[in-house]
Structure formats: structure tokens, C-alpha cells
N, C-alpha and C positions, 0 to 999 in steps of 0.2 A: 792068730790068723788075721790077715788084712785083706779087705776088698776095697777097691777104689772105683769111682765112677765120675763122669763129668755130666753135669746137669746145666741146662740153660738158665741163666739168671740175669735180671736187670742190673744196671749199674749200682755199684756198692757205695759210691761216694756220698750219697745222701742218707745212709742208714745211721740211725742212732743205735746205741748199744742194745736197748730192749728190742727194737725192730730187727736188728742183726740176729739176736738170739732166736726170735720167732721164725725168721726165715731159715736159719740153720736147723731148728727142730723140725720144721715142715719137711725140709729136704732129707733129714735123717729118717723121719718116719716113712717117707716115700721109699727110701732105699730098703728099710727094714720090711715094709709090706711086700716089696718085690721079692724078698727072700723068704716069705711065708710067715712073718710074724704079724700078730694082731695087737692093736693098741688096747691096753688095759686101763692105763691112766696117763694123763699128760699134766705136767706142772703140779704134781701132788705135793701139797704143803703139809709138813709136820711141825712139831715144836722146834726141832733143831735145824731143819733146812727143807729143801725142795728136791724132789726127784723129777728130772726133766721128762723122761719117758719110762713107763713100765710097759713091757710088751710080753706076749707069750707066744710060743710056737715050738714045735719039735720037742715037746715034753719039758720045756724049760720056761721058768719065769725069769725075765731079764730086766735088771735095773740099768737104764742107759743114761749116761752122762753125755750131754752134747756140748761140744766146744766149737764156737764159731768165730772166725776172724776174717778180716778183709785181707786180700793178698798183699796190699801195701803196708800191712802191719809187720811184715818181715819176721814172722814168728811161726812156730808150729803150734797149732791149737792143742795138740795132745801133750805138749810140754808143760802146760799149765795145770796138769793133774798131779798134785803133790800129796804127801802124806796127810796133811790136814784136810784136803778135799776128800781123800779116800775115807778118812774117819767120819767126816760129815755125811757122805753118801751112805756109808755102812750103817751109821746110827739112824739115819732117816729111813733106810730100808727096814731096819729092825722095827721101828715104829709102824711103818706101813704094814709089815707082816703081822704085828700084834692086832691091828685093826682089821686086816684082810687076810686071814690065814689061808695059805694055798693048800690044794690037795696034797696028801702025804707023798704021792708018787712023783711030784714035780721037783725037778732040780732047780737050783738058783744060780744065777750068774750075774756078774757085773761087766758090762760092755762100755766102751767109749766110742763115740762117733765124732771125728774131727771134720769140720767143714771149713774150707777156705774159699771164700767168695772172690772171684776174679772180676775185675772191672769190665763188664759188658760181655764177657765170653763164657761164663759158666761158673761151675763150682767143682772143686776137688773134694770128694767125700771119702774118708777112710774109716772103715768099721773094724774095730779091734775087739774080737770076741774074748771074753775072759781076761779083760785088761788088768784086773786085779782080783785077788782071791777073796772068796766069801769068808769072812772072819768066823772062826770056830764058835764064838759065842753068839752068833746071829740067831741061833735057834734057842 
């Protein structure tokens, strides 16, 4: 399932990669909050990697990978999620859950939010629910 939205955003030409990521994560969180999700953790670091956002809502704990690009990068931010990134996010989620066990009745899901910042006019934000499957050995 995909939802898109346009948000006003300042010029992207001066963003460094880290700033670009922070802006994308903020826009992604605003979109998720508007859909009824609450922030549980942001930039949670484990031994293997980092979880951009962990949110909860609607009986689901969601691990969210945020991918942000400038429009002039001529690429799809969602295309950069490959098998190695999925493994890293899955393993980091496993570590997160071992330290922060969720209630038994909560489902788990992996979402991706792609943010494309356009120069001066806004941002295209695409939210993919269940972007990849929860590995069976996560529990």
C-alpha cells in the first residue's frame, strides 16, 4: 500500500547527506503521526546498525527505514533498499526487540518511507506499508 503527499520544504541544494537524512526523517515522522502512529524511538543504534524510526499504532510496532534523496539525484529513494539493507534492518530490529520486548498482542511490520526533496517546491513522500516481510526467526 502506498500513500504520497507533498510537503513544503526549503531549497535542497545546500543539504549535506546527514542533514538530508534528518529532514527526510522529520517529514516521514510528520506523515506517520498524521496517520495515527506514535514515535517510540528515533535513530536507535544497535551493534549491527541503526533503526531510523520505530513507531506504534493500530496494534502494530513498525520499524521504518527512511530513504531521502534530492530530486536532482534522478533516482528512486525506495530502489536503494536491497537484500543487505533488509538483513541489516531485520537484525537490528531483533536486537531492539531483545532489549525492548513488545506486548504479546502487538504485530510487527517493516515499512519504508521514501522522501524526494524538490528544489524549492516541496517533497514527495511515499509510505510503503509492509515493504518487506518480518523474518520468521525474528522472535
